[in-house]
Residue, then its C-alpha position, 0 to 999 in steps of 0.5 A: m511468455a510471461r506468467l503471473t505467478a504470485a500476488f501479495g498485499a501489505s499495508h505500509s504504515t510507519m507503525l510497521f517500522s515502529p518497535l513495540e515500545n513506541w506502539l505503547k507510547l501511543f500516536d496521539h501527538v501524530d493523529r492530532k495533526a492528521p486528517v481523519h475521516d469517520f465511517d461516513g467519509t466526513p472529516r472530523p477533529f481528533d478531540e471530537l472523536l476522543a469525546e465520542r469514543p466507545a466504552d470499550a475504548a481503553e480495552r482496545i488500546s490496553p498494553e495487552a491488546i497492543s502487544r498482541h497486535w504488534q506481534a501479529t503485524n510482525d509475524a505477518l510481515d516476516r511471513l510475507e517477506a519469506d513468501i516473496a523470497a520463496s516465490g521465484i519471481d523475476v519482477l514485481i509489479i507494485v500497485g501503490d499510491d503517490q502522496r505528493e512524493i513524485f506528483q505535485d498538485d500541479c500535475r497528478p495522473a489518475i494512473g501512471i506506470y514507471y519504466g525507467g531502468t532504476i528507481r532511486n530511494a533517498a538517504a535519510p537526513p543525517a541528523p535524527s529527529d527528537d520525535w520518535y515517530v519522525n525517526d520511525q519514518r526515516c526507516r523508509l529512506e536509506d542508511g547513509t547514501d542513496v540507493h537506485y533499485p532495479c526496475h524492469p523497463a521492457l515490462g513496464a513499456h509493454l504495460i504502458e502501451g497495452l493499457t493505452a490500447r485498452g482505453f486506459d490513460i497512462a502517464a508514462v514515467a521514464a525517469l524522476p526529477d533530481d528532488r523526487f525519489e520513490g514514495h513510501a508505497y514503494s520504498f516500504v516494500h524494498r526496505r521491509l519485504m526485500r531485505t535479503g536483495p531486491v527483485p526488479i519492480v514496475p511501479v504503478f501509481l494510482n492516485t487514490y488520495y486526491p480529488p478530483n481524478q481518483p479512479t472509481p473502485a470498478r476502474c481499479y478492478d478493470l485495471g487489474l484484469a488488464l494487468r493480468d492479460l498483459v503479463a500473459a502477453f509479454p513475450d519473455d519467459i519470466r515469472v511476475g508477481i503483483m503487490a498492492s501496497g497500502g491500506l486497509s482502513h485509516f486513520l480511523v480504523n473501520e473494522t466493518l468496512d475492512a471485514d467487508v472488503i476482506a470477504a470480497i477479497r476472498a471470494n474475488d467478489r467483483d460486484a462487492l468490490c466494485a460497489l464500494p462507495p468512493r465517498i468512504l474510500v477517502g484518506g488512508s482508506s482510499e488505498i483499498r483501491n490498490w487492493i481492488c486492483v491486485t485482487a482482479a489481477a490475481g484472479d487465477l491464483a489461490l489465495d494462500w493466507l490473509s492476515y488482519v490486525p485492527a491496530y488502534r493507536s491513540q486515545a481516540l481509536t485512530g489507527v490502521g486496519l493492517g492487512f497482509a495477504a499472498w496468492l500463490 
């Protein structure tokens, strides 16, 4: 029988491909254009946030603070990459979200699972941009030519069938149209955390971002429990890992929310995780749903380590609450 032997969590921000010099330049020109929600989930203009920034804002984005955060982030990424390689897993279930990369507004499932034999990541455009941020985003794509990464279709089909039997409505995705490729929640794992060689994956898509059919926190937790049980029921003798890709709070760093989520993750506190108000799990912070799912799935494993970096990146204190974790 299969065994769930490891679990992981990782933010997947473009920041994680950016060198320190680009962190120091700040991301104001990017975040001015991005939808930013305040701590109550209300959309706010960048300039309005800039006018209301706290007295210690300059300290939070000082070169010294940014340099510490960049180093802590890359230390955590290196540790996570090493843990994945050393875990001995035969397949990795990646719970991530799709941001109009595979699914469009005309048809977007609340939950989908890919069970094709491989999944394609596209080659980066040949001509680099004049914008360093766009060039950093290119790092999610391939150098020179498309790459078809291995998947585990038998486990994917098993999860689809088992979840359907348990009352989950699952979009079964066997292949992608020629103009689609794996989204950044999955390409980040391939490009940054599997650089020594890919492990076969099963992509699980949660619609964290887009109304009106985002799964509730409770539904995400129950999904994680079901995934754990279904892995244990898979007949092949394989070691399975599961990963949350995305989060934590962004694009306005909410250290209070992140601290509450991290405390609940450490304690595997179902009540606290399920009680998170959906109104604040919006924008980038919606990806906390992926961590809720994986926390439930990892309930029989010990949390080995968790690293958190409040990565402020603009004059208005936008940024990403970067989280990394391993259950081993």
